[in-house]
C-alpha positions in Angstrom: 17.3 4.5 14.2 15.4 4.7 10.9 12.2 2.7 10.5 11.8 -0.8 9.0 10.7 0.6 5.7 13.8 2.7 5.3 16.1 -0.2 6.6 14.5 -2.4 4.0 15.1 0.0 1.2 18.8 -0.2 1.9 18.7 -4.1 1.3 16.0 -4.5 -1.2 14.5 -2.9 -4.2 10.9 -1.9 -3.2 8.2 -2.3 -5.6 4.6 -0.7 -5.1 1.9 -3.2 -5.3 -0.8 -0.8 -6.2 -2.1 1.4 -9.0 -3.0 4.4 -6.5 -0.8 7.3 -7.8 -1.1 9.0 -4.4 0.0 6.0 -2.7 2.9 5.7 -5.0 3.8 9.2 -4.6 4.0 9.1 -0.7 6.0 5.8 -0.4 8.3 6.6 -3.5 9.2 3.0 -4.5 11.7 2.2 -7.2 9.3 0.0 -9.2 5.5 -0.3 -9.3 3.4 -3.4 -10.6 -0.3 -3.5 -11.6 -2.7 -6.4 -12.4 -6.5 -6.3 -13.3 -7.6 -6.5 -9.8 -5.4 -3.5 -9.1 -6.4 -1.6 -12.3 -10.0 -2.3 -11.4 -9.6 -0.5 -7.9 -7.7 2.5 -9.6 -10.1 2.7 -12.4 -12.7 3.8 -9.9 -10.7 6.6 -8.4 -11.7 9.9 -9.5 -8.2 10.7 -10.6 -8.6 8.3 -13.4 -11.8 9.3 -14.6 -10.4 11.2 -17.8 -8.3 8.1 -18.6 -11.3 5.9 -18.8 -13.0 8.2 -21.2 -9.8 8.7 -23.1 -9.5 4.5 -23.3 -13.1 4.4 -24.9 -12.4 7.2 -27.3 -9.3 5.6 -28.5 -10.8 2.2 -28.7 -13.6 3.6 -30.8 -11.0 5.1 -33.3 -9.5 1.7 -33.6 -12.7 0.1 -34.8 -13.1 -3.7 -35.1 -15.5 -6.0 -33.4 -16.9 -5.4 -29.9 -14.2 -8.0 -28.4 -11.6 -6.1 -30.0 -12.6 -2.9 -29.0 -13.0 -3.9 -25.4 -9.4 -5.4 -25.6 -8.4 -2.1 -26.7 -10.1 -0.1 -24.0 -8.6 -2.2 -21.1 -5.0 -2.1 -22.8 -5.2 1.6 -23.4 -6.2 2.0 -19.8 -3.4 -0.2 -18.6 -0.9 1.6 -20.5 -2.0 5.2 -19.7 -2.1 4.2 -15.9 1.4 2.7 -16.1 2.6 5.8 -18.2 1.2 8.1 -15.3 3.0 5.9 -12.8 6.3 6.0 -14.6 6.2 9.9 -14.3 6.6 9.4 -10.6 8.9 6.3 -10.0 12.6 6.1 -11.4 12.2 2.5 -12.4 9.7 0.0 -14.2 6.2 -0.5 -14.4 4.6 -4.2 -14.9 1.6 -4.4 -17.0 -0.1 -7.7 -17.2 -1.3 -9.5 -20.3 -5.2 -10.7 -20.2 -5.1 -13.6 -18.1 -7.7 -15.3 -20.4 -4.6 -15.7 -22.7 -2.6 -17.7 -20.1 -2.7 -20.9 -21.8 -2.2 -19.4 -25.5 1.5 -18.8 -26.4 0.8 -17.1 -29.9 -1.9 -14.7 -28.5 0.2 -13.8 -25.5 3.1 -12.7 -27.7 0.9 -10.8 -29.7 -0.9 -9.0 -26.8 2.6 -8.5 -25.3 4.1 -6.7 -28.4 1.0 -4.6 -28.8 1.2 -3.4 -25.0 5.0 -2.4 -25.8 3.9 -0.8 -28.8 1.4 1.4 -27.0 4.0 2.5 -24.5 6.4 3.3 -27.2 3.7 5.6 -28.6 3.5 7.4 -25.6 7.3 8.0 -25.8 8.1 5.4 -23.2 11.1 3.0 -23.9 10.7 -0.8 -23.4 13.5 -0.8 -21.0 10.9 0.6 -18.4 8.3 -1.8 -18.8 8.0 -5.4 -17.5 5.0 -7.5 -19.3 3.4 -9.4 -16.6 2.5 -13.2 -17.7 1.0 -15.9 -15.7 3.7 -18.8 -15.3 1.9 -21.4 -17.0 4.2 -23.5 -19.4 2.5 -21.5 -22.1 3.1 -18.2 -20.5 6.8 -19.0 -19.8 7.3 -20.3 -23.5 5.9 -16.7 -24.6 8.5 -15.1 -22.1 11.5 -17.0 -23.7 10.7 -15.7 -27.0 9.9 -12.2 -25.9 13.1 -12.0 -23.7 14.9 -12.6 -27.0 13.4 -9.7 -28.5 14.4 -7.4 -25.7 11.0 -7.4 -24.1 11.4 -8.1 -20.4 8.9 -10.2 -18.5 7.4 -10.6 -15.0 6.3 -14.3 -14.5 3.6 -14.1 -12.0 1.3 -16.3 -10.1 4.1 -18.4 -9.1 3.7 -21.0 -6.4 6.0 -23.8 -7.2 9.8 -24.6 -7.5 9.3 -26.1 -11.0 7.7 -22.8 -12.1 10.7 -21.2 -11.0 13.2 -23.6 -12.5 11.3 -23.0 -15.9 11.5 -19.3 -15.6 15.1 -19.2 -15.1 15.7 -21.7 -17.9 13.7 -19.6 -20.4 15.8 -16.3 -19.2 12.9 -14.6 -17.5 13.8 -11.1 -16.5 11.8 -11.4 -13.1 9.6 -13.8 -11.3 6.9 -13.0 -8.8 6.3 -15.8 -6.2 3.2 -15.3 -4.1 4.2 -15.7 -0.6 0.9 -14.9 1.0 -1.2 -17.1 -1.1 0.9 -20.1 -0.5 0.6 -19.4 3.2 -3.3 -19.2 2.6 -3.3 -22.8 1.1 -1.4 -24.1 4.0 -3.4 -22.6 6.7 -6.4 -24.0 5.1 -5.1 -27.3 4.8 -2.8 -27.9 7.7 -3.0 -27.0 11.3 0.5 -26.1 12.3 2.6 -23.0 13.3 3.5 -21.1 10.2 5.0 -18.1 12.0 8.2 -16.5 11.2 10.7 -18.9 9.2 8.0 -21.5 9.4 5.8 -19.7 6.8 5.6 -22.2 3.6 5.8 -19.1 1.2 8.9 -17.4 2.9 10.5 -21.0 2.7 9.4 -21.1 -1.0 10.8 -18.0 -1.9 14.2 -18.6 0.1 14.6 -21.9 -1.7 14.2 -20.2 -5.1 16.3 -17.3 -4.2 19.3 -19.5 -3.0 18.9 -21.9 -6.1 19.0 -19.1 -8.3 21.9 -17.3 -6.7 23.9 -20.7 -6.3 23.4 -21.7 -9.7 24.4 -18.2 -11.2 20.9 -17.3 -12.8 20.3 -13.8 -13.6 16.5 -13.9 -13.0 15.3 -11.4 -10.4 13.2 -12.9 -7.4 10.7 -10.5 -6.2 8.6 -11.8 -3.3 4.7 -10.8 -3.7 1.4 -11.2 -2.1 2.2 -10.5 1.4 -0.1 -11.0 4.1 1.9 -9.5 7.0 5.0 -7.6 7.8 6.6 -11.0 9.3 6.7 -12.4 5.9 8.3 -9.2 4.5 11.1 -9.3 7.4 11.9 -13.0 6.7 12.5 -12.0 3.1 14.8 -8.8 4.0 17.7 -8.9 1.4 15.6 -10.6 -1.4 16.3 -9.0 -4.9 12.8 -7.1 -4.7 9.8 -7.3 -2.7 6.5 -5.7 -4.0 4.3 -4.5 -1.0 0.9 -3.0 -0.7 0.6 0.5 0.9 -1.0 -0.6 4.1 2.1 -2.8 4.8 4.4 -0.5 3.9 2.8 2.1 6.3 2.9 -0.6 9.1 6.7 -0.9 8.5 7.0 2.8 8.8 5.6 2.5 12.3 8.3 0.0 13.5 11.8 1.3 14.7 13.4 -2.1 15.7 16.4 -3.1 13.8 15.9 -5.2 10.3 18.2 -8.2 10.0 19.4 -9.5 6.5 17.8 -12.8 5.9 18.8 -13.4 2.2 22.1 -12.4 0.7 23.5 -13.7 -2.6 27.2 -14.0 -1.2 25.9 -16.5 1.4 23.6 -18.3 -1.1 23.7 -22.2 -0.9 21.7 -24.9 -2.8 22.1 -28.5 -3.1 20.0 -28.5 -6.3 22.0 -27.9 -9.5 20.9 -26.2 -12.7 17.9 -28.0 -14.1 16.8 -27.7 -17.9 13.1 -28.6 -17.2 11.1 -30.4 -20.0 7.3 -30.0 -20.5 6.8 -33.3 -19.2 8.6 -32.7 -16.1 7.1 -29.3 -15.7 3.4 -30.8 -15.9 4.3 -33.6 -13.7 5.7 -31.5 -10.9 2.8 -29.3 -10.9 0.6 -32.3 -11.1 2.3 -33.4 -8.0 2.2 -30.1 -6.1 -1.5 -29.5 -5.2 -1.0 -26.2 -3.8 0.6 -24.6 -6.6 -1.8 -26.3 -9.1 -4.8 -24.9 -7.0 -3.3 -21.5 -6.3 -2.2 -21.1 -9.9 -5.8 -21.8 -11.6 -7.6 -19.8 -8.9 -5.3 -16.7 -9.6 -5.8 -17.0 -13.4 -9.7 -17.2 -12.8 -9.7 -14.4 -10.4 -7.7 -12.1 -12.7 -9.9 -13.0 -15.6 -12.9 -12.2 -13.5 -11.4 -8.9 -12.6 -10.6 -8.1 -16.2 -14.3 -8.6 -17.2 -15.4 -6.5 -14.3 -12.9 -3.6 -15.7 -14.5 -4.1 -19.4 -17.8 -3.6 -17.9 -16.8 -0.5 -15.8 -15.3 1.1 -19.1 -18.5 0.2 -21.1 -20.7 1.9 -18.2 -18.3 5.0 -17.8 
């Protein structure tokens, strides 16, 4: 019998949740995803030292204010690391827009188009890129426009059903519900058994998956932010799962059978299509303390790591 990672690859598209080239080379996922936190870790690896210097040199040539040069440095590094990863994987790389733009639709659009242009300057087509945007109302509005331009988006930091509904209504290519961070919140606030199918993050993704498939949405569901392999097993069959190398290694060590938990042909939902309005979105987020707190926390943390990445580039 093959190990559970190999079994999972037969059911679900595996995405590497890392910027570490060596880990990607080892596990050979279809896609990969990065964010400021992962880029910060990757930028400290000796392998990427030349890319840091290249980013500084390129930004210096572009000129502009110090803030513009910092933006150019971090964007250049993100695109160059993404370009290297694309030499290894057959699929797509997700590259994130600066989290500090999460509530600014126009600025998000501008940065997304810039990133696509930089990839195309590296002779990489937009069909291999997902622009990663926080699933705020403003971010989802930007994704709606970008998708119409042929720029596919990964809506991240997704914690609520309302966010998922809005993303599907906007025609987003892919969403990243954060399974483990949902579990973190409930473990902090409730004393209950959250193992297996009782995991609230697993339940959230399962509800979204069934809603999408039952109602004929094309938006891809990619479970993310896993805390343990049980969560991964409970979502076997989901469109995509983005998994950290440590958890992929754990799955490699297990040879037990892996059961299918999600399948489009079996999807059922009592919830019909919902063209959610801004007022409805904001009210539903307001009523969901977990989603509101985790979304805000995620944006703050990504923004903080973006600043650390800028400081690393300045000091390199």
